[in-house]
C-alpha positions in Angstrom: 0.0 0.0 0.0 2.8 2.4 0.9 4.5 1.7 -2.4 1.3 2.5 -4.3 0.8 5.8 -2.5 4.5 6.7 -3.1 4.0 6.0 -6.8 0.8 8.1 -7.0 2.5 10.9 -5.1 5.4 10.8 -7.6 3.0 10.8 -10.6 1.1 13.8 -9.2 4.3 15.7 -8.5 5.5 15.1 -12.1 2.1 16.3 -13.5 2.3 19.4 -11.3 5.9 20.1 -12.4 4.7 20.0 -16.0 1.9 22.5 -15.4 2.4 25.8 -17.2 0.9 29.0 -16.2 -1.5 30.8 -18.5 0.8 33.7 -18.6 3.7 31.5 -19.7 1.6 29.9 -22.4 0.6 33.3 -23.9 4.2 34.4 -23.8 5.3 31.2 -25.5 2.7 31.8 -28.3 4.1 35.2 -28.9 7.8 34.1 -28.9 7.0 31.3 -31.3 5.0 33.4 -33.6 7.9 35.9 -33.9 10.3 33.1 -34.8 7.8 31.6 -37.4 7.1 34.9 -39.1 10.8 35.7 -39.3 11.5 32.2 -40.8 8.7 32.7 -43.4 10.3 36.1 -44.4 13.7 34.5 -44.7 12.4 31.7 -46.9 10.6 34.1 -49.1 13.9 36.0 -49.6 15.8 32.8 -50.4 17.7 32.8 -47.1 16.2 29.8 -45.5 15.6 26.3 -47.1 12.0 25.3 -47.4 12.5 22.2 -45.3 13.9 24.2 -42.5 11.1 26.7 -42.7 8.5 23.8 -42.7 10.1 22.5 -39.5 9.9 25.9 -37.9 6.3 26.4 -39.0 5.4 23.0 -37.5 6.7 23.9 -34.0 4.2 24.2 -31.2 4.2 26.8 -28.4 4.9 24.0 -25.9 8.5 24.1 -27.3 8.9 27.4 -25.4 6.9 26.5 -22.2 9.9 25.6 -20.0 11.7 28.8 -21.0 8.6 31.1 -20.6 7.6 29.5 -17.3 11.1 30.1 -16.0 11.0 33.8 -17.1 7.5 34.3 -15.8 8.2 32.8 -12.4 11.4 34.8 -12.0 9.8 38.0 -13.1 6.5 38.0 -11.2 5.8 37.3 -7.6 3.5 34.4 -6.8 0.5 36.8 -6.2 1.3 38.7 -9.4 1.4 35.5 -11.4 -1.9 34.4 -9.8 -3.5 37.7 -10.8 -2.0 37.6 -14.3 -3.3 34.1 -14.9 -6.7 35.0 -13.6 -6.8 38.0 -15.9 -5.6 36.1 -19.0 -8.1 33.3 -18.3 -10.9 35.9 -18.4 -12.6 37.0 -21.6 -11.1 40.5 -21.5 -7.7 39.0 -20.8 -8.1 36.5 -23.6 -9.0 39.3 -26.0 -6.2 41.5 -24.8 -3.7 38.6 -25.4 -5.2 38.0 -28.8 -4.7 41.7 -29.6 -1.0 41.4 -28.7 -0.6 38.2 -30.7 -2.2 39.6 -33.8 -0.2 42.8 -33.4 3.0 40.8 -34.0 1.8 40.1 -37.6 1.4 43.8 -38.4 4.7 44.7 -36.5 6.5 42.3 -38.9 4.8 43.5 -42.0 2.2 40.7 -42.3 -1.5 40.8 -42.6 -3.1 39.4 -39.5 -5.0 36.2 -40.1 -8.1 37.6 -38.4 -9.5 40.9 -37.3 -8.7 42.2 -33.9 -11.3 41.2 -31.4 -13.8 43.9 -30.5 -13.7 45.1 -26.9 -16.8 46.2 -25.0 -16.7 49.1 -22.6 -16.9 46.6 -19.7 -13.9 44.7 -21.1 -11.9 47.9 -21.6 -12.7 48.7 -17.9 -11.5 45.3 -16.8 -8.3 45.6 -18.8 -7.7 49.1 -17.3 -8.3 47.7 -13.8 -5.8 44.9 -14.4 -3.3 47.4 -15.8 -3.5 49.4 -12.6 -2.9 46.4 -10.4 0.6 45.3 -9.3 0.6 42.5 -11.8 -0.6 44.8 -14.6 2.0 47.3 -13.7 4.7 44.6 -13.9 3.5 43.3 -17.2 2.3 46.4 -19.0 4.2 49.3 -17.5 7.5 47.8 -16.5 7.3 45.1 -19.2 9.2 42.6 -17.0 8.6 39.8 -19.6 10.5 41.9 -22.2 13.6 42.6 -20.1 17.0 42.0 -21.6 17.3 38.8 -19.5 13.9 37.6 -20.7 14.7 38.3 -24.3 18.0 36.5 -24.0 16.1 33.5 -22.7 13.6 33.5 -25.5 16.3 34.1 -28.1 18.4 31.3 -26.7 15.5 28.8 -26.9 14.7 30.1 -30.4 18.3 29.4 -31.5 18.1 25.9 -30.1 14.9 25.2 -32.1 16.3 26.7 -35.3 19.5 24.6 -34.9 17.3 21.5 -34.5 15.4 22.5 -37.6 18.6 23.0 -39.6 18.9 19.2 -39.6 15.6 19.0 -41.5 16.1 17.4 -44.9 14.1 18.4 -47.9 11.5 16.0 -49.1 12.7 14.1 -52.1 10.5 12.9 -54.9 11.9 9.4 -55.6 
């Protein structure tokens, strides 16, 4: 019985260790999208083989989770992270995050794949309230997830993924 309980405890601990905050998931989506759009541009200009670009386009945000979770937990206090996750899990927070993600397209000269989500007056009020909170101040005003150390972490992970994709071989028509 003790052995079974120990095994269950270990399994639960491993599941908990793999849990990723909503804030880290959103940050991972943004980091990956920037890498993917840059790769698309490089391929269009002839600077990146199609197979390597295809590998990069096939990457999932989970490839950045460990890195973004580390950045998020080192940049925000536990209470700020709880508040940020609560906000980004809400409809106004989800829409705010979607605005940011779609803004990456236009910032990199691309057409966004969908229109920006409309925000109601109540949603704008909720976003403003979060922005005024300690977590909102950390994220929106101080931009702690865009610090030089954070950018270095994201760039390092991106380089690892690009290196992995450099090994991608082009499909051959035999």
